[in-house]
C-alpha positions as CSV (number, residue, x, y, z in Angstrom):
1,M,210.1,86.0,103.4
2,T,208.1,86.6,106.8
3,S,206.2,84.0,107.7
4,Q,203.3,85.6,109.9
5,P,201.6,88.6,109.1
6,N,202.8,92.0,110.7
7,H,199.7,94.6,110.9
8,A,201.8,97.2,112.6
9,A,204.6,97.0,109.5
10,R,206.1,99.8,111.5
11,C,210.0,99.1,110.3
12,N,208.3,99.7,106.4
13,T,206.9,103.5,107.3
14,P,207.6,105.4,104.2
15,Q,210.1,108.3,104.3
16,V,209.4,111.5,102.3
17,T,212.6,112.8,100.3
18,L,212.9,116.5,99.1
19,T,214.6,116.5,96.0
20,E,215.0,119.2,93.3
21,H,212.3,117.9,91.5
22,G,209.9,117.9,94.5
23,L,208.6,115.6,97.1
24,A,209.2,111.7,97.0
25,I,208.1,108.6,98.8
26,D,210.4,105.4,98.4
27,A,208.0,103.4,96.1
28,T,209.8,100.0,97.5
29,T,209.3,101.1,101.2
30,T,205.4,101.1,100.4
31,I,205.4,97.6,98.5
32,M,207.1,96.3,101.5
33,A,204.6,97.6,104.0
34,A,201.6,96.2,102.3
35,Y,203.5,92.7,101.9
36,S,204.5,92.6,106.0
37,T,200.9,93.6,106.6
38,L,199.1,91.0,104.5
39,A,201.8,87.9,103.8
40,I,200.6,84.9,105.7
41,S,203.7,83.8,104.4
42,G,206.2,84.4,101.7
43,S,206.6,82.2,98.2
44,L,210.2,81.6,97.8
45,A,209.2,79.3,94.6
46,L,207.4,82.2,93.0
47,A,209.6,84.4,94.1
48,A,212.9,82.9,92.7
49,L,210.7,82.1,89.3
50,F,210.0,85.6,88.6
51,A,213.5,86.6,89.4
52,S,214.8,84.5,86.8
53,G,217.6,85.7,84.7
54,P,216.9,86.7,80.5
55,D,219.2,83.7,79.9
56,M,217.4,81.0,82.0
57,R,214.8,78.7,80.3
58,C,211.7,78.2,82.6
59,S,209.0,76.2,82.4
60,I,206.3,74.7,84.7
61,E,204.9,70.8,84.8
62,R,202.3,69.3,87.8
63,P,204.3,68.4,91.0
64,A,203.3,64.5,90.4
65,K,205.1,64.3,87.0
66,R,208.0,66.1,88.2
67,R,211.4,65.1,87.1
68,S,214.4,64.1,89.5
69,A,217.0,66.9,89.9
70,T,219.3,64.8,87.6
71,D,217.4,65.3,84.4
72,S,219.5,67.0,81.4
73,A,218.6,70.3,80.4
74,S,217.8,69.3,77.1
75,N,214.6,67.4,78.8
76,A,213.2,70.8,79.6
77,H,210.7,70.7,76.9
78,T,209.6,67.5,76.5
79,G,206.9,65.8,77.8
80,D,204.0,67.7,80.2
81,K,206.3,70.2,80.7
82,V,205.3,73.9,79.6
83,R,207.6,76.1,78.1
84,L,207.3,79.7,79.6
85,E,208.2,82.5,76.8
86,S,207.5,85.1,79.3
87,L,208.0,85.7,83.1
88,V,205.5,88.4,84.4
89,P,202.7,87.0,86.5
90,S,200.0,87.4,83.8
91,A,201.8,85.2,81.1
92,V,202.8,82.6,83.5
93,A,199.3,82.2,84.4
94,A,198.3,82.2,80.8
95,A,200.8,79.4,79.9
96,A,199.2,77.8,82.9
97,T,195.8,78.0,81.8
98,A,196.8,76.8,78.1
99,A,198.1,73.7,79.8
100,G,194.9,73.1,81.8
101,Y,196.0,73.9,85.3
102,E,193.6,76.2,87.0
103,T,195.2,79.3,87.3
104,G,194.4,83.1,87.1
105,C,195.9,86.4,87.2
106,R,194.3,89.7,87.7
107,L,195.3,93.5,88.4
108,V,195.1,94.6,92.1
109,W,196.9,98.1,92.4
110,A,198.4,99.9,89.6
111,D,199.7,103.6,90.4
112,R,198.3,106.9,88.0
113,I,201.0,108.6,87.0
114,G,201.0,111.6,88.7
115,A,198.7,110.9,90.7
116,T,200.5,109.9,93.6
117,F,204.3,110.9,95.4
118,A,205.8,107.2,95.1
119,N,209.3,107.6,93.3
120,R,208.1,104.8,90.7
121,P,205.0,103.4,89.8
122,R,203.9,100.2,91.7
123,L,202.0,97.4,90.4
124,I,200.3,94.4,92.5
125,E,198.6,91.1,91.0
126,A,196.7,88.4,92.1
127,M,197.1,84.9,91.3
128,D,194.7,82.1,92.0
129,V,196.6,79.1,91.9
130,G,194.0,76.4,91.7
131,T,196.3,73.6,90.4
132,G,199.6,73.4,92.3
133,F,202.7,73.5,89.8
134,T,206.7,72.9,89.7
135,Y,209.1,75.3,88.1
136,E,212.3,74.1,86.5
137,R,215.1,77.0,85.6
138,A,217.7,75.7,83.9
139,A,220.4,78.6,83.4
140,P,223.9,78.0,81.2
141,A,226.3,76.9,83.2
142,H,229.6,78.7,83.5
143,L,232.1,76.0,82.4
144,G,231.5,73.0,80.2
145,T,228.6,72.0,78.0
146,G,225.6,71.0,80.9
147,A,223.1,73.6,82.7
148,I,222.2,74.3,86.4
149,V,218.6,73.2,86.8
150,S,216.6,74.2,90.0
151,R,213.0,73.2,90.7
152,G,210.6,74.9,93.2
153,D,207.0,74.0,94.1
154,V,204.4,76.4,94.0
155,P,201.0,75.1,96.2
156,Q,197.6,76.1,95.5
157,G,196.5,79.2,97.0
158,S,196.1,83.0,96.6
159,Y,199.2,85.0,95.9
160,L,200.1,88.6,96.0
161,V,202.8,89.9,93.5
162,F,204.5,93.3,94.5
163,S,206.5,94.8,91.3
164,V,207.8,98.5,91.4
165,G,209.1,99.9,88.2
166,L,208.5,101.5,84.3
167,G,208.2,99.2,81.4
168,V,208.6,95.9,82.8
169,P,208.2,96.0,86.6
170,T,210.8,94.3,88.6
171,V,209.0,92.0,91.3
172,Q,209.9,92.9,94.7
173,A,208.3,90.4,96.5
174,V,205.7,87.4,96.2
175,A,203.2,86.6,99.4
176,R,200.6,83.8,100.1
177,V,197.3,85.6,101.7
178,E,194.5,84.1,102.9
179,Q,192.2,86.3,100.7
180,I,192.8,89.0,97.7
181,P,192.7,92.2,99.3
182,T,190.6,94.9,98.1
183,T,191.8,98.6,96.6
184,E,190.5,100.1,99.5
185,A,192.3,97.6,102.1
186,L,195.4,98.5,100.1
187,A,194.9,102.2,100.5
188,A,193.8,101.7,104.0
189,I,197.3,100.5,105.0
190,D,199.3,103.4,107.0
191,G,201.6,105.1,103.8
192,F,200.8,102.9,101.1
193,A,198.5,104.8,98.9
194,A,201.7,108.0,98.9
195,D,199.1,109.9,98.1
196,R,199.3,112.5,100.7
197,I,202.3,114.2,102.2
198,T,201.6,116.0,105.7
199,A,204.3,119.7,106.4
200,A,204.8,120.4,109.5
201,C,207.0,123.7,111.3
202,G,209.0,123.1,114.2
203,R,208.6,126.5,115.3
204,C,205.0,127.9,115.0
205,H,203.4,124.2,114.9
206,R,201.3,125.0,111.7
207,Q,200.4,122.1,109.6
208,W,199.7,121.2,105.8
209,T,198.4,118.5,103.8
210,A,199.3,117.8,100.0
211,R,197.2,115.3,98.3
212,D,197.3,113.1,94.8
213,G,200.5,113.6,93.7
214,R,200.5,117.7,93.7
215,P,202.9,119.9,95.9
216,I,200.2,122.3,97.1
217,F,199.8,122.3,101.1
218,D,196.2,122.9,102.2
219,P,196.0,124.5,106.0
220,A,195.1,122.2,108.8
221,D,193.8,125.5,110.6
222,P,190.9,127.1,108.8
223,D,193.0,130.6,108.8
224,G,196.3,129.0,107.6
225,I,197.4,129.7,104.4
226,E,198.0,127.8,101.5
227,W,201.2,127.1,99.6
228,D,203.2,125.7,97.0
229,L,206.6,123.6,97.1
230,G,207.6,125.5,94.1
231,Q,207.5,128.6,95.7
232,A,209.4,127.5,99.1
233,A,212.5,129.1,99.9
234,N,216.0,127.6,101.0
235,L,215.3,124.2,100.3
236,G,217.4,122.0,102.8
237,F,218.1,118.7,100.4
238,I,220.1,117.0,103.4
239,T,217.5,118.0,105.9
240,G,214.6,117.6,104.0
241,T,212.9,120.9,105.2
242,V,212.2,124.6,103.7
243,D,211.8,127.5,105.1
244,C,208.2,128.2,106.9
245,P,205.9,130.1,104.3
246,V,204.3,132.0,107.2
247,P,205.4,135.2,107.2
248,D,207.7,136.3,110.1
249,C,208.2,132.5,111.3
250,P,211.8,132.0,111.5
251,G,210.7,127.8,111.7
252,R,211.5,125.2,109.1
253,V,208.8,122.6,107.9
254,G,209.5,119.2,107.6
255,F,207.6,116.2,105.7
256,T,206.0,113.0,106.7
257,A,203.8,110.7,104.7
258,A,200.4,111.1,105.8
259,G,199.5,108.5,107.8
260,G,202.8,107.6,108.9
261,Q,205.3,107.9,111.9
262,A,207.1,111.6,111.9
């Protein structure tokens, strides 16, 4: 996890891929670009908790009441520990709240299906941890009858949980942030919105832009022509280019995420 904010986030500039189904921007790359831009530090503890496997028994408790590492897995549900039945951020926050911890979770960003060029839906949730807690994970041992127990501390603060995927999204990163960003602040990060793609011909140098997940390209030149990717000729899946739609132009058109680097 990064320890300092990286407002340039140049290494995470999303690339545009041309496939048989159209144009796509890698969702994970855009998520990590936002992470690199916003994080003041990573949160290994929360990231490890959300990455727990389905066979792990997870619980949380106040740090002051944390048991030693020699405690057996059979004690995992006693005392002040709160068993976590689900590891999605909202469920963890709800379990903590029910136990009297000051913890909240709210949605910051969720893609509308079909409204972006991201190849998978993206989700960003904010966790406000007013009462720090300790998590415990008990995983069945491969040998013997014992269990492998690991713990981590989640201090008070504001966190963003970045996830990608359908159904129950997979957590990609967790960041501690100075403040929870607005939807507008997230959309302002280069390439993050994934809702615009720029097309440019290397021969005639004309440019077009497609918006909101629709592969219809509007010309930058008022006298230019509009064109549909579905009608483009000679799709080059290796080069990521198509024939220029301008009549008599022998050039090829390439694609970049608007706001990103070519």
